[in-house]
C-alpha positions as CSV (number, residue, x, y, z in Angstrom):
1,X,-25.8,-5.7,3.8
2,X,-28.2,-5.4,6.9
3,X,-31.4,-6.7,5.5
4,X,-29.4,-9.3,2.8
5,X,-30.8,-12.8,3.3
6,X,-30.9,-16.0,1.4
7,X,-34.7,-15.7,1.2
8,X,-34.5,-12.3,-0.9
9,X,-31.3,-12.8,-2.8
10,X,-33.6,-16.3,-3.7
11,X,-36.5,-14.4,-4.8
12,X,-35.2,-11.3,-7.1
13,X,-32.4,-14.4,-8.2
14,X,-35.5,-16.1,-9.1
15,X,-34.2,-19.3,-7.8
16,X,-35.2,-21.5,-4.3
17,X,-33.4,-20.5,-1.5
18,X,-32.2,-24.2,-1.4
19,X,-30.4,-23.2,-4.6
20,X,-28.7,-20.1,-2.9
21,X,-27.8,-21.9,0.3
22,X,-26.1,-24.7,-1.8
23,X,-23.5,-22.8,-3.6
24,X,-23.2,-20.4,-0.6
25,X,-24.0,-22.2,2.0
26,X,-22.9,-19.2,4.8
27,X,-23.7,-15.4,4.5
28,X,-19.8,-15.1,5.0
29,X,-19.4,-17.4,2.0
30,X,-21.6,-15.2,-0.1
31,X,-20.0,-11.9,0.7
32,X,-16.4,-13.2,0.4
33,X,-17.3,-14.3,-2.7
34,X,-19.4,-11.0,-3.9
35,X,-16.3,-9.0,-3.1
36,X,-14.5,-11.5,-5.8
37,X,-17.1,-10.6,-8.2
38,X,-17.2,-6.9,-7.2
39,X,-13.4,-6.6,-7.9
40,X,-13.1,-8.7,-11.0
41,X,-16.1,-6.6,-12.7
42,X,-13.8,-3.7,-11.4
43,X,-10.8,-5.5,-13.1
44,X,-12.8,-6.0,-16.3
45,X,-13.9,-2.1,-16.7
46,X,-10.3,-1.1,-15.8
47,X,-8.7,-3.3,-18.8
48,X,-11.4,-2.6,-21.0
49,X,-10.7,1.5,-20.5
50,X,-6.7,1.1,-20.9
51,X,-5.8,3.5,-23.5
52,X,-4.2,1.2,-26.0
53,X,-1.5,3.9,-26.4
54,X,0.1,2.7,-23.1
55,X,2.7,0.1,-23.3
56,X,5.7,1.2,-20.7
57,X,4.9,-0.5,-17.5
58,X,5.4,2.8,-15.5
59,X,2.9,4.4,-17.5
60,X,0.0,1.6,-17.0
61,X,1.1,1.9,-13.0
62,X,0.7,5.4,-13.3
63,X,-2.3,5.6,-15.1
64,X,-3.7,2.9,-12.9
65,X,-3.4,4.8,-9.6
66,X,-5.4,7.5,-10.9
67,X,-7.5,5.4,-11.9
68,X,-8.4,4.1,-8.5
69,X,-8.7,7.4,-7.2
70,X,-11.0,8.5,-9.9
71,X,-13.2,5.2,-9.1
72,X,-13.2,6.1,-5.3
73,X,-14.6,9.2,-6.2
74,X,-17.5,8.1,-7.8
75,X,-20.6,8.3,-5.8
76,X,-21.7,4.9,-6.4
77,X,-18.1,3.1,-5.3
78,X,-17.5,6.0,-2.8
79,X,-20.8,5.0,-1.0
80,X,-19.9,1.5,-0.8
81,X,-16.8,1.0,0.5
82,X,-17.3,3.8,3.2
83,X,-20.6,1.9,4.0
84,X,-18.4,-1.3,4.2
85,X,-15.9,0.3,6.2
86,X,-18.3,1.3,8.9
87,X,-20.0,-1.8,8.7
88,X,-16.7,-3.9,9.3
89,X,-16.6,-2.6,12.7
90,X,-19.6,-4.6,13.4
91,X,-19.7,-7.1,11.3
92,X,-17.1,-10.3,10.8
93,X,-19.0,-11.1,7.4
94,X,-18.6,-7.1,6.1
95,X,-14.8,-7.4,7.4
96,X,-14.3,-10.9,5.8
97,X,-15.7,-9.0,2.8
98,X,-13.4,-5.8,2.8
99,X,-10.2,-8.2,3.3
100,X,-11.0,-10.5,0.5
101,X,-11.3,-7.3,-1.5
102,X,-8.5,-5.3,-0.4
103,X,-6.2,-8.5,-0.7
104,X,-7.0,-8.8,-4.3
105,X,-6.4,-4.9,-4.7
106,X,-3.2,-5.6,-2.7
107,X,-2.1,-8.7,-5.1
108,X,-3.3,-6.7,-8.2
109,X,-0.9,-3.9,-7.4
110,X,2.3,-6.2,-6.7
111,X,2.0,-7.9,-9.6
112,X,2.4,-4.1,-11.3
113,X,5.5,-3.7,-8.9
114,X,7.3,-6.7,-10.2
115,X,6.9,-5.1,-14.1
116,X,8.3,-1.9,-13.1
117,X,10.9,-2.8,-10.1
118,X,11.8,-6.5,-10.1
119,X,14.7,-5.8,-7.7
120,X,12.2,-5.3,-5.1
121,X,12.4,-8.3,-2.8
122,X,9.0,-10.6,-2.3
123,X,8.3,-9.1,1.3
124,X,9.3,-5.3,0.0
125,X,6.8,-5.7,-3.1
126,X,4.0,-6.8,-0.9
127,X,4.6,-4.3,2.1
128,X,4.6,-1.6,-0.6
129,X,1.4,-2.8,-2.2
130,X,-0.7,-2.9,1.4
131,X,1.0,1.1,2.0
132,X,-0.1,1.9,-2.1
133,X,-3.6,0.4,-1.6
134,X,-3.7,2.2,2.2
135,X,-3.1,5.6,0.7
136,X,-5.5,5.5,-2.7
137,X,-8.3,3.9,-0.1
138,X,-7.3,7.0,2.9
139,X,-7.6,9.7,0.0
140,X,-11.1,8.9,0.1
141,X,-11.6,10.9,3.1
142,X,-10.3,14.4,1.6
143,X,-11.5,13.7,-1.9
144,X,-14.6,12.7,-3.4
145,X,-18.0,13.2,-3.8
146,X,-19.5,15.6,-0.9
147,X,-16.8,16.2,0.6
148,X,-15.4,20.2,1.0
149,X,-12.7,21.2,-1.3
150,X,-10.3,22.9,0.9
151,X,-7.5,25.2,-1.1
152,X,-4.8,23.8,0.7
153,X,-5.3,20.6,-0.6
154,X,-5.4,21.5,-4.1
155,X,-2.7,19.0,-5.9
156,X,-3.2,16.6,-2.9
157,X,-4.0,13.9,-6.1
158,X,-1.1,14.5,-7.9
159,X,1.0,14.2,-4.8
160,X,0.0,11.0,-3.7
161,X,0.9,9.9,-7.3
162,X,4.2,11.1,-7.3
163,X,4.5,9.6,-3.4
164,X,3.3,6.2,-4.7
165,X,5.9,6.4,-7.8
166,X,8.8,7.3,-5.3
167,X,7.5,4.2,-3.2
168,X,7.4,2.1,-6.1
169,X,10.6,2.7,-7.5
170,X,12.7,3.2,-4.3
171,X,14.7,-0.1,-3.7
C-alpha cells in the first residue's frame, strides 16, 4: 500500500497513467473500489464452494460463519487484513478501504439474518451483523497462522459459532 502509485498501477496494467486516473481520480477512490473487488471475489469463491446439500437457511448461515473464520486463518487473508488494520491508523485511504470492506461484510451477514430471523427489527439486525462481524474478525488475534495454540482455547471457534448463532436467533 505504501508503495502504491498511479504510475506503478498503470505500468503493471499496461495502460497510461491517464487511463488509471480517468477511472480512479484519487487514491482513496481506487482503494475503496479495490476493497469492493476483494470482497466480491471472496463472495464468488464462497458461493462456488457452498455445498449444494445445504438447503436450510440456518445451515447456510452456520457454514458461512465457519467459512469466514477459516478464510481469516488463511495466510494471505490474515496478513492482508492485519496489515490493513495497522495501516488504517495512519492512512485515511486504508481506513476508507476497510470501512467499505466491512460494510459489505455486515450487509452480507444482515441479509442472512433476514432469512433466519425475520422478526428482528432492521436496527437490531444491523447491530447484530456488526457484532457478528466483530466477533469473526476479532478471532484473528487468537487463531490463525503463526498464532500460539493455547490449550485453554481449544474449542474457541466452536464456542464462537454457538454464541453467534444465539445472537442471530435471540429477539
